[in-house]
N, C-alpha and C positions, 0 to 999 in steps of 0.2 A: 387633494389632487395636487403633486409635486411640480414645481415648476419645469424641471425636466421633461415630464409627461406631457404638459401642456404645450409646451415648445416641439415635442415629438409628432404630438397629435397635428398642429398647426403647421408643421414642414411638409408633414405628409399629404395633407388636405390641399396647401398651397401647390406642392408639386405636382400634384395629381391634376387639380385645376388648370395649371399651367400647360401639361401635356395635352389635355382636351381641348384646350384654347387653341394650341398650335394646331391641331388636326381639324378643328371647325372654324376656323378663324376666315378663311375665304368665303365660305358660304354663307357667314353669319353678315359678313359686310354689305352683301347683296340684299339681304332680307330686312337689314336696318335703314338703308338707305331712304330717307326721306321721314321717318318715324322720329318722334320724341324720343332722344335719349335716356331722358329721367326715369327713372326706375322706381318703385314704389316698395319700402322696407318689407321686407319677408313676414308673413304673418307666423306665429311660432306653430310647428306643426305636432302631431300626437305622433310618438314612436311606439310601436309594439315591443313587447319584449323579444319576440321572434325576428323583427326586422331590425333590431338593435344588435341580437345576435347574430344576423347575416353580415350587417355593417361590419362586426368585430373580426367575424372570419374574413373577410372581403379584405379588411385593412391588413390582417397579418400577411396574406397574401401580396399585397401591393407593398407592403414594407421589403418583403424580400425581392419582390421585380426589382424595386427602386435602388436597394443595395447592390443587386446584381448590375444594375443598368450604370450605376456611379461607377463601379469597379471596372466593368468594359469599357467606360467613356474615359476614364482615366487615362486609358492608354491611346488614346485616338488622338490625331491631329488634323485630319482631313474633316473639314466642315460636312461635305457630304455623306461620308460614313457616319458622323455624329448624329446628323438630322434621321439618317435610315434607322441607326440604334434606337434614336427616340421615339422614332414612327414604330418602330417593334415593341418597344416598352411601354407605348400607349395601349396599344392593341392588346397585349398581354393584361395590364390593368383593366380594361374593358372587359375583358375575358373572366379575369378574376372575380370582378363586382358581379358578371351575370351569372356565372358558374355558381355563386351563392345565393341566388334567387333574387337579385335585385336590377334595376337599371341604374345607368349612370348618375340620371338625375336625382332618383329617391337617394343613393347613396350620398352623392353630395350635402343633398339637404337635412340627411341624418346627421353628416359629420359636422355641418354647420348648427345643427341643434344641440349637439353633445357639445360644441365650443361655448354655444350661447346661453346652455342650461346646465348650472353646476351640477345639479342632482344627476342629471342625464350623463353627463360628461363623466361623474364618479362611479354610474353603472355601466359605462362605457369602457372605463381602465378596468374596472373588475374583470369582465369578460376580457378583455386581452390577456391580463394576469395568468386567467385560467388557461387562454389558448397558447402561451407562449413559453 
């Protein structure tokens, strides 16, 4: 796996997670009050070939949405307009994941597993190469 591809995957995962966090942060604050903020490390997950393929398809769509969003955002100076565009991009990304047969949590888990497991990451990159 080349360094550039690893960076590309990491940036997309972080960007997607960031957008999701923006949209759900207010709801999450209420549910976390009074709870222990310590999180247990995630257990490794089994990813089927079908789910990995779905995640790769969603990833390609998300990358296109992200690229379009970044181009559009570059010309925006109004913070309210930027926030509106961010929310719109987030909704499109969620739809891309769902239209490929996954929920957002499953997609994020697969992306994290692909980053943590070199073999799975290589399978994911092979699928991406086939789709692009």
